[in-house]
N, C-alpha and C positions, 0 to 999 in steps of 0.2 A: 401502527404500520396497517398498511390496506392489507386486504384478507387474500386477495387477488393474486393468484402466482400466474407473474405473465411468463418465466424462465422455469424451465426447472431439468437437471441434470441431474440421474439415476443411476449408484452403480458401475459410473464410468470408468472403464479400464483400456488404456490406449498402447501399443507395442512398436516400436520402432525395430526389427531383429530381434538383436537377445536385451535389446534393451527396453524397461517400462518405462515410459514417458508418465503415464497416469493411471492411478491404481483406486479402487475402493473410491471414486472419487462423486460426491454429493452436495449438492447446492439448488438455493432456490432462492429466484429473486423476483420478489413481489409489483407489482407495480408503483412508479412514483420511488421506485427506491434504486440507490446508487451502490454496485456490488463491486468492491476494488478483488481481485487475487494477485497476493504481495508475493512475493519470493524471488530468490537468486535467480543468477540467469541456469535452464537447463530444470529446472525446479517442474516444469510442464504446464508452467499457468497456460501460455500460449497456444497447447495442442487443446487444453482443455477448451480455450475460444473457438478454435478451431474446427474443434469438434461439433459446438453449439451452433455453429455459422452452418454445417454442411461442408463444410471445404475440406475435411479432412473423414473418411468414409469410416462411421461407427463399426467398432470392431465387439464393443462388450457394453451392455445397458440400456440407458434409454434417455431419448431428450427429448421433453416437450414446450411448446409456444402456447402461449394462453390456454391451456390447458388438451390442446390438440396432440398426441405425440406424431415427430417429425422423424424419428429416427429410432427404429430398435433392432432386432435382429430380421424381422418380417419388412420392415419402411425404411425407404431414404429417400425422404423429400429433395428436390435440389434448393439449394441457397437459396437462386432468387425467388421460390415459389414457399420461403419460410416465413416470410412475413418479419426480417429482421434486418436492421441497419447495421451497415459493418462500416466503422474507421480504422484506416489502415495508418500505422506506422509511418508510413512513406508518403502517405495523402491518397494515392493511386487516381489524383487525377488524369481526365482523357487529352492529352498534349494539342490536340489537332481542336477540341472544343471548347467554345468561350465559358465562362465561369456560367453563364445562365443555362447552355447546351449541357453542361457538365451537370449543372443540378435537376434539369428536365428530362435527363436521360433514364432513370429510373420510374418512370411516369405515365408507360407506356398506354394504361387503361382510361387517361382522361385525354379530351380533345386538348387541341393544340389551346386555344383560347385559356382553357382552365390550368394545363401545363402551365402556361408565363403566370400566372395567376397566384397559382403554388409556390412556383420558383422563387419570383419576387419575392413574396409575404416571405421565407425563409431565409433569404438573402438579407431583409431587412433586421428581421431577428439578431442574425446574425454578424448585422453591421457591415456589411458584406452588396448592400444593393446598389453601391454605388462604383461596384466593378461588374456587371453584370455582361459588357462587353470585354471584358479583357479576358488574355490569355491565359494559363495558367504561369508560363517561364514567368509572368513579369508582376508577381507577386511574391509578396515574403513568406517566409517559412507559418509565421501566424495567420496572414491572411491564408495563405491554402488550405491550411489546417481548419480555417472557420468556413470554410466553401468546402471540405468533406464533409464536416457537420452538417450544413444546411443540406447538403445532397443525402446523406444518411435518416437525415430527419422528414425530407420531402416524402417519403410517402405513408407518413403517421405511422410507423412500423413501433408496435408495442414493446420492441426491445430492441436495446442500442449495443450492438459489443465495439466494443474499440480496444487495439491494440497500441499499447503503448504512446500513447495520440499526440503525447508533449515531448516527448524524447528528445526530438529533433530540433527542440528551442531554446536559447539561450535563457538564461535565467529568470529575469523581469519580464519576458515575453511570456515564458511559460507561466510567470502566475497568473498573470495578466487573463491569459487564454486557457486557463483552467479554470478559474474562479469562475467567466464568462459563459464557460460549458457549463458550468455546475450549476446556475442562474436557467439556461437556458434549457436545460433535462428536467429540472424541477418545476420549471413553468410549464413545460409542457407534459408532466403527468407520466413521461418516459421510464421503463425501468431500463437499466443500464448496467452491463457487467463490463466493467474495466480492468485488464490486463496493467502492471507497472511493478516496478525494482524498486521506485522509492517509495520507504515508508512514509516522509512526511508528506508525498501526494496520496499517498493513500488514505492517511489521516484526513485529508481537508476532503476530498470529494467524497469518501463513502460512508454511507450509511452502515454499513458492519463490510468487514476485512474477513478475508481467508488468506491466511498465512500456508504455503505451502515449501513442503520440502519432499524431493525425492520422490514426486508424483502425487502424495496424497497431502489429503489438508493438515496440519497439524494441530491449526486450533481458530473457530471462525466467530465470529461474535462483534460487539460493536467496538470502534476503537476506542474508548474509555478502559473498556474492560480487556482487550488486549494489551493494553500499556500499565493499566495498575495489577491486572491478574495473569499473569504471563502462564502458561502450562508448563513449560518448559525455559532452559535456559538459550536455547534460540528465538524462543519467538520475543525474549525480553531483549536479546541485543541486538534484534532488527528493527527494535524503534530508537537508537540511536547508539548513544558511546557508553559503555559501561564500566565500574569498578569490578576488577574480581579478586574475592579471598577468598582462599582453602582453609578447611577445618577436618577437623575429622568430629564425628555426632557421639555424646555420651550422658544418660540417661536424660536423651530430649533434649539436649541443646548441642551447640554448632559454640566451641570455644578459639577465639583466633583475638592477635596481636592488635585487633582494633575494635572490639566488644565481641559481648555475646550472644547470640543468636537462636529463637528460638526453632528446634526441630524434629516436634513430636513424635512424626511418624518414622523418624531413622530410627536404624538397629543400629546399637552400642559397635562403635567402629568404626561404622559405616563414613566414605571419606564423602565431603560436601565442597560445594562449589557455593559463595555468597555473591549474588548482584547485588552493588548498587550506584543507579542512576546519580551525575554526578550533581544533580540539581536536588539528592537528597543531605548532599552534604552540606552542612551550614559549615560557615568559617564566620569567627569573630576572635576582638581581641584578646589576649588569653586574660585568663582570671584566674586567682588563684586556688578555685574551686574544680577548675575545670578536670573532667576526666579522662582526657586525650586531647593531647597539642600536637601540632606540626610543624616544621616550617618551610615556609615559601619560597619556591623554587624559582616559577615565573608567574606573572600575572599580566591577563592578555583580555582586553576589551572588546569584546566582540561584534560589539553595536544592541543589539536587545538586552545581552548577558555579559557578564565577564567570566573569565574560564582562570582556574586558580588551579596549578602545580605544587602539589604540598608532598612533603618524603616526612613520614612519621620515624624517628632516629633514636627514637627512646631505645630502642630493643638491640643491641648488643651484635648478635649473629647475624640480621637481617634486619634489612631496612624496608619500605612499602609506602611503594607512591601511588596517590592519588590523585584523581580530579573533582576539583568543583565546581560550578556552574551559579551563579548566584545573579539574579535579576540587575540590569542596569550595570553602573560605573562604579567598582571595588577593587580596587589594586595597591594591594597591600602591599611593601617592599618586598625584593628578594632576603633571605633571610632572617626577616621576622618570621618570629615565633609563635601563632594561632592556635584558635582553641578550635575543637572539632564536634561540631553534632551531628545526628543522623536523625535523618525521618524513617522510620520504621518501615513507611506505609511503603517505602521505594528500595526496600531492599529483599532479596529472595532468593529465599535457601534451597538448592535443586541438588541430588544425588551429581557428585562428580563425574564428568565425560570420561576420564581415566579410570571410572572405579572397577573392580574388579566383578 
């Protein structure tokens, strides 16, 4: 990872009335790195981005771009002077300007000829050179998004901020545009801070992800670390569907109807929540030595994977329903009895949320 820090937010706190939108927020983005802020609506991720851009007046903390402080208690550099590009959720293109004029708009320091050359160059990078004379309303959503990205890149800012840039696109186009966007950012060596509520998008785009909840960073790490080693149930659940089982710790383990899970840090009697990803549950033909078996309620192929709905019915007092996700096509029949095994690397033990 490059050593140069292109963007740094330090000890940021931002309040709207009695609502704390961002609190004790610290993050850095290195040159050539894509960072995603991920979280549910209202968690503070867009506020943090707007503070970085200068679109919100800094209330507490410090913002630096390229090592220079652009906002603190005594400094407030205007957004247009921060050397930061911004791609809005709604593209924010000027409807009365052509595509070329939109891209040239932020190049005021260049001569007319230089503006034209630079604008055409970045439009070619995003595959929109053919549309220089077109107006935004004549373009599709994906095409407008490419133009917005070209406009943000045109001044060669060291940092680009992107606020839910792909949310307005349909699923197939979204995949294509974000793939192109990632390649363009990486080829240009630009530092990028991107806001999204889509965990898959964050994992696709980001070198590191900051998961936010209630205005705070819950965990900030590489995508694989977040997926394989979440710090709490909130983070674990944010990266896809999970199975939940509850139990009580005793002598460093939690015994449940589906197995025993290690919990060395738990006190005896402490309630625990075990989260198991569907892909951690391996389903196969019932064997005589199977420690755990279940009945198939339904099985569905979802394209690259198959989803198996299971019921563990050997317990008289209660039933446990589980989902298993397996690669490719595997569709056991309804009511078929299958063996069940777990991959412990995808099972996480946390204190139960309703624990005293």
